[in-house]
C-alpha positions as CSV (number, residue, x, y, z in Angstrom):
1,M,26.5,25.7,31.1
2,V,27.4,26.4,34.5
3,L,31.0,26.1,35.9
4,A,31.5,23.6,38.6
5,V,34.7,24.9,40.1
6,D,36.6,28.2,39.8
7,V,39.0,28.7,36.7
8,H,42.3,30.0,37.2
9,D,45.1,31.0,34.8
10,R,48.6,29.5,34.8
11,T,49.6,32.0,37.7
12,G,46.6,31.3,39.9
13,R,44.7,34.5,39.0
14,L,40.8,33.8,39.1
15,L,39.3,34.0,35.9
16,L,35.7,32.9,36.7
17,G,34.3,31.5,39.7
18,A,32.3,28.4,40.2
19,G,28.5,28.7,39.5
20,V,29.2,31.2,36.7
21,E,26.6,30.7,33.7
22,L,28.8,30.5,30.7
23,E,28.0,32.9,27.7
24,R,30.1,33.3,24.6
25,K,31.9,36.3,26.1
26,H,33.2,34.1,28.9
27,I,34.4,31.5,26.7
28,V,36.3,34.2,24.5
29,I,37.9,35.4,27.9
30,L,38.9,31.8,29.0
31,M,40.5,31.1,25.3
32,T,42.2,34.3,25.5
33,W,43.9,33.4,28.8
34,G,44.9,29.9,27.3
35,V,42.1,27.8,29.0
36,T,41.1,25.2,27.0
37,E,38.7,23.3,29.2
38,A,36.6,23.8,32.0
39,D,34.6,21.6,34.6
40,I,30.9,21.7,34.2
41,L,28.1,20.9,36.6
42,E,27.0,17.3,36.1
43,G,23.8,17.2,34.5
44,D,24.4,20.2,32.7
45,S,26.0,19.3,29.8
46,G,26.3,15.6,30.1
47,G,30.0,15.5,31.1
48,S,32.6,16.9,33.5
49,S,34.3,19.0,30.9
50,F,33.9,20.5,27.4
51,P,36.3,21.8,24.9
52,L,36.1,25.6,24.1
53,S,36.3,25.1,20.5
54,P,33.6,22.8,19.8
55,E,33.8,24.2,16.1
56,V,37.1,22.3,15.4
57,P,36.5,19.8,12.6
58,Q,36.8,16.3,13.5
59,A,38.9,16.0,10.3
60,L,41.3,18.7,11.4
61,M,41.9,16.9,14.9
62,E,42.5,13.5,13.2
63,A,45.1,14.9,10.9
64,A,46.7,16.7,13.7
65,E,46.7,13.5,15.7
66,T,48.2,11.6,12.9
67,E,50.8,14.3,12.5
68,L,51.8,14.3,16.2
69,R,51.6,10.6,16.8
70,P,55.4,9.9,16.0
71,L,56.4,12.5,18.5
72,F,54.8,10.2,21.3
73,G,57.3,7.5,20.2
74,E,57.0,4.1,22.1
75,N,54.5,5.3,24.6
76,D,51.4,3.2,25.3
77,M,48.8,5.2,23.2
78,E,46.2,3.0,25.0
79,H,46.9,4.5,28.4
80,P,44.0,7.2,29.0
81,V,46.6,9.9,30.2
82,M,48.5,9.6,26.9
83,R,45.4,9.4,25.0
84,E,44.4,12.5,26.5
85,L,48.0,14.2,26.0
86,L,47.7,13.5,22.4
87,R,44.1,15.0,22.2
88,L,45.1,18.3,23.8
89,A,48.2,18.6,21.7
90,A,46.1,18.0,18.7
91,L,43.5,20.6,19.8
92,R,46.3,23.2,20.3
93,K,47.7,22.5,17.1
94,V,44.6,23.0,15.1
95,I,43.9,26.1,17.1
96,H,47.2,27.6,16.7
97,D,48.4,26.5,13.4
98,N,45.3,27.3,11.3
99,P,44.2,30.7,10.5
């Protein structure tokens, strides 16, 4: 996988530049800095982004989404932004709440 754009941390510090061929060590660095997704060159992986924790079991994600859903109240969960927020919250919960 090749980065399509530069990846920065929350303060704007450059972590990895566009064009870098991602290896496991790069993914570890990105996860250390709290980066959960990165834009990948089209055609390289079939999508524009990928989760940095592909080993997260779907069952854990579904359980986390079910647990978090009440926190979203009356929001329209059919809206793409709300679905993505729920997915990201569930991913964070699974990664940080499970040993």
